[in-house]
N, C-alpha and C positions, 0 to 999 in steps of 0.2 A: 837086732833092733827090737824084735818081739819081746825079748827078756827085759830090755830097758823099759818099754811101755808097761809091761806087767809089773816090774819092780816099782816104778813111779806110782802106778795106780794103787798097788798094795800098800805102799808107804802112806799115800794120801788117805786111804780107807782106814788104816790103823790109827792115824791121827784123829780122824773124824769119830771113830768108835771110842777112842780115848776120851774125847770131850763128852761123848754120850755117857760113858761110865761115870764120869764126874757128875754130870747132870742127874743121873739115876741115883747116885749116892745122896746128893743134895735133896732129891725129891723124897727119899725115905726119911731124911732128917727133918725136913720142913713139911711133912705130910699133914700135920695138924693145922697149918696156916691156910691151906686151900684145898677145896674138894676136887678141883680140876687138874691138879698137878699130876696125879697118877694116870688120868686119862690122856693128858698131853704127852707124857713120857712113853706110854704104851703106843700111842699113835706115832711118835717119833721113832720108836724101835722098829715098827713094821715098815715105816717109810725108809729108814736107813737100810734095813734088810733087803727090801725090794730094789733099792738103788744099787746096792752092792752086787747083788746077783745079776741085775741087768747090765751093769758095767762090765762084769767079767764075761758075760755072754757076748756083748758088743766087741770086746777086745778079741776074743777067740774067733768070732765069726768074721770080723773085718780083716783080721790078719790073713785068713785064707784067701781073700780077694786081693789084698795088697801084695801078698808074697808071690803071686804068679805073674810072670812076664809073658804077655801075649802079643804077638804081632799079627795084624790083620791086613790082608791085601784089600785095599779099598775098591779096586775095580771089580773083583769077583766076590768080595765079602767072605773069603775063605781064611781060616786060621792057618798061618804059615808055620809058626813056631810057638811052642808053649813050654816054658821052663818054670821050675819051682825052685826056690832058694831054700 
């Protein structure tokens, strides 16, 4: 299941970065029409980069929590069994 989540997220990120590449090419092409287009694409680059890295960190950190099966005895609050898949 982990590899499925990782593959879906990677495919989604590739599509988003593909749109960014097209926008970046158009920003170079139409640079003379606006002074703000390079600033906006630079901001968009850093935002996408941060979101991509944070997304991978979340996937890897949450999978450690989800992948463990823990049984807790409610009366004594002791961990009875802990398994990892």
